[in-house]
N, C-alpha and C positions, 0 to 999 in steps of 0.2 A: 342494450348492446349485444351484438351477436358474438359467437365464439371467435377468438383471434385465429387468424390463419397460421397454421403451423409451419415451422421452418426446419430445414436440415442443419444440424449443428455438429461441428467437430471440436473436440478438446484435445490439444496437443501438449503432452507432458502430464505425468501423474505423480509429481512430487507434492509437497505440502500445498502449494497454490493450485495445482491441477485438481487434486482431491477436493479442495475447498470450492473450486468452480463447479464440480459435479454436484457437490452438496447444495450449493446456492441455487443452481438451475432447478433442482428438484424442490427445494423448499419454497422457491418463489413461483413454482408452477409455470416455468418458462414454456411457451408453446412449441415444444420439440416434436417434430414429426419423426425424424430418424437421427439417432445420435451415434457418432463414431468417436472412439477414443484412440489416440495414437501415442506411442512412446518409442524408445529405441528398440525394444524387444516385445514380442507378443506374449501376453499372459492374461490372467484374469485377476481382477482386484475386487475387494469388498469395501464398500463405503456405506456405513450405517445400515448394514444388512442388505444392501442392494449390490448385486454383482454386475460388473462391467467387463466386457471382453475388450482387451486392449490389442490393437493391431500394430504391427511393426511399421513405423512411418516410412522406412526405406522402400516398402512395397508401393507407395505413392498412389493409392487408390482414392483420389480426391474428387471424383466426379460427384456432381449433385449437391455439393455443400453450399449452403447460403451464408453461414456465419462460422468462421474458424477462430476459436479462442486459444491463443498461444499462452501457456502458463508462464513461460519465460524464466530465465535464471539471471538474477541481478549480477552485474559486473562481468558477465561472460558474453561471448558471441553466441547467442542462443539459436534454437532450431528455426526461429523466424528468418534468420539470414539465409538459411538453406532452403526453406520451404514456403515462406509466405508468398512469394511471387507465383509459385506454382498453384497455390490455392486461388490467388487472384485471377490468374489466367483461366481457371476453370469456372469463374463467375462468383467466387465467394468474397465477402468482406472480411478482412483479417483484423482482429482486435488483439494487439500484442502487449503482453504484460512486461516484456523485457525492456532493456535500456537501449536497444540498437537503433530505433527509429524515432525516439521521442523528440529530438531537436532538429530533425530533418525538415527542410522547407517543404510545404505541401502536405505534411502529415499532421492531421489534427491531434492535439494532446488534450484529452478531455476528462473533466470531472463533471458529470451531468448536472449536479446541483448548481454549478457556476457557469459553464460554457457549453451546454449541450447543443446550442445553435451551430457549433463548429462541426458537428457530426456530419451534416449534409455536405461539407466540403471535401469529404474523403474521396480518394481516388483508388479505393479498394483496401486502404490500410488506415487504421486508427490506433494511436498509441495510448496505453494506460500509463499514467504517471507513476513515479516512485512512491512507495508507501508513505514515506515521511512527508512528501509534498502533498499527497492527497488529503490527509487529515488537516494539514495546515491550511490548505486552500479552502476546504469546506468551512473552516472557522473564519478565515480572513476574507474570503470572497465577498460575502455580504457587507462587511465593513468597508472594503475597497469600493464597492458599488455605491454605498450611501455617503461615505465620508472621505474617500480617497486615502491612499496609503503613501506616506512619505518615506518611512523607514520600518524595517522589520529585523529584529535580532531573535534568532530561534536557537534553542538548545533542545536536542532530542535525546531521549533515553529509550534505546531501541532493544526490543526483545530478540532473543537468539533465533527464534523461528524465522526472522527476516533473512537469515543466512541459510535457511533450509533445515530439513529434518535432522541431518547429521550434526548440525550445530546445536540444536536443542538437546539431542542425545548426549552431546559432549558435556553440556551443563549438568545433566542428570548423572552421567558417569563420574564426573569430577566430584560432584557433591557426595555421591555414594562412597567414593574412595576416602574422602576426608572424614565422613561420618564413621566408616568402618574402622579406620586406623586410630580413631580417637575414642572408641568405646571405653567407658569407665573413667575417662579423664574429667577433671574439673574444667569448666569452660575457660578459666584463666590460663590454662596450660595447653589449650588446643593448638595443634599444628594445622594451619589452614592452607597448606600447600599440597600440590599433587606431586607424585614421584616421577611421572612421565612428562614428555613434551606435550604441550597443548595440542589437541587434535585439529581444531578448526579456527582458532583465533591466534592473534599474535602473542597473547598472554593467556594465562588461566582465567576462565570466566567465572567459575564458582567462587563466591565470597569476594568478588572483585568487580571493577568497572574499567572498561577499556576505552580511552578517548580517541578511537580510530575506527572508522568504517569505510572501507575502500582504500585505494592507494593514495599517497600524497602527491599533490600536483602543484599548480600555480599558487603562489603566495603561501605555500605550505598548507593549503586547504586540502581536505580529502575529496575523492570523487563523489562521495555521498553528500558532502556539504555543497559542492558545486551543482549537484542535481537540484537541491533545494532552490538555489539562486536562479539557475537558468530555466528550470521548469516553471517556477512561479512567474517569472517574467513572461514566458510564452503563454501560459494559461490565462493570466490576467491581461495580457496584451499591453503591458506597460513596463518598458525597460528602465524607466526613471526611478522605480522604487529601489531604495538603497537596502540591500538584503545581506545579512551575514549570518552564518550558521556554524554551530559546533554539534557534531553528531557523535553520540556515545553509546557503546554497547553495554547493557546491564544484565545481571543474572536473573532474567525473567524469561519465561517460555513464550508467552503470547501477549500482545498489546504494546504498542508504542505510546510513550508519554512525551509531551512537548511543553516547554515553558516558552511562551512567545511574548516578546516585547515589541510593541508597534507604536508608531507615531502617525496620526491622521493628518490629512491636509486641511480639513475643515474642523472648526471647533465642535466638540461634542461632549457628552457627559456619560458617566457610567450608566445612568438610567436609560439614555437613548441607545447606547450600545446593547444593553440587556434586552431592550425591546426588539431590536433588529435580530440579535442572535436567537432569541426565543421564538421568533416567527420565521426562521430560515430553515429550508428543507435539509435533512441530513444531520441536523444539530439537536442534541438534547442538552439544553442549557440548565445547569443546576446552580441555583443561587444559594442554597442552604446545605449542600452536601458536597463531598469530595469524591470524584470518580477515581478508581484505581485500576491497575492492569487487570486484576481478577474480576472486578465488577464489569469491566468493558468487554471481557472475553466472550465471544459468541454473539455480541451485539452488532447491529448494523449502523448505529449512529456514531457520530463524533461527539463525545461527551465534553462539554466545556464548562469550566468553573473558575473560581478565583480571579474573576475580572476585577481589576482595581486600577485606579489612576496612579501615575508616578507623581508624587507630590513635589518633585523638584524640576520636572520638565513639562512644558506646555504641550497639550494635545497628545500625551504619551501615556500608554497603559500596558498592563500585563494581563495575560490570560494563561490558563492551564488547560490542555486538552489531552484526552486519551481515546484511543480507538484500537479495535482489533485489527492488527496489521495484515492478517491473512484474509479478512473479510473486506471491510471498506478499503483497506490499504492495498488490496489486490483483486481477489475474486469477485466480490460484490460490485466494485466499480466497473469491472469488465462486463459483468452480466447486465448492469444497468445501461451501459452503452449498447449492448445487444438488444435490450428491451426497447430502447429508443429506435434502433434500426428496424426492429420487428414492427413496431407501431407505425413507422413511416411506410413500410412495405404493404401494410394491410389497408 
């Protein structure tokens, strides 16, 4: 095979996801010809000892870009609302990590391991799913393909980095405050509260668990929980799957964990499911070990374990999955979409 044709790439946003996109592009040797990095203000940043010149996006120098990767901000109207169409008009394909376009008709919502065939249907814009949805879809996609899914009940345990750098910093700061004020105390008398109002979440995150991600909406579900439902239906192309989710913020910096209960349409066994999961792209199936947030951090796979049958309900099973929410849950998935685009253009 000859060298891949190089493409001109723009990365918009240099928060935790934008930085991870730059890291993944370099690590995977993406065929970049010219790279532009945009943010609100011009500056220089350093990522793993590589310096990047960041341009102010308001200058709108978007000529010659083939692929524009928007880092996105969950739960907000991101830069893609302001600038995506301008990139598209200049001839670029936009891959958007934000929530703004995911459920719009005509916008492919893509997890390459499951529905990369939808990439070709883009009209200049492709949406990256929510981090929680992505790792669930990687695990459930091959099960749905082989056995059908009737029902899914998902509980997520989500890292603070999913809410951005300031959120992870707040976990660190709160933990330091508690440790400092309890020096010399016996653990039984430790005061595990902070003195100030929580900086990023509805409650203190250090030494705590918060059963809310996003605002509350229909049926008292949060926006994050509805993302799991609606995005899963769209990606799998099956609105008949009965899906319910509870999304929880936990005092972890990186990697989301999910406990997923599912009921298949066809009869199957643990052994058949293990074979499917073990041979599916993007999955590292672990039959004899337990993946944790720390062990998944920095990895590209969705780690699946604890597959077991529900002894009380037919065709029903549990699995546990863990994945780095900044990589497969955001940056890596976006870059994989870009790789598919690049391969099709060559």
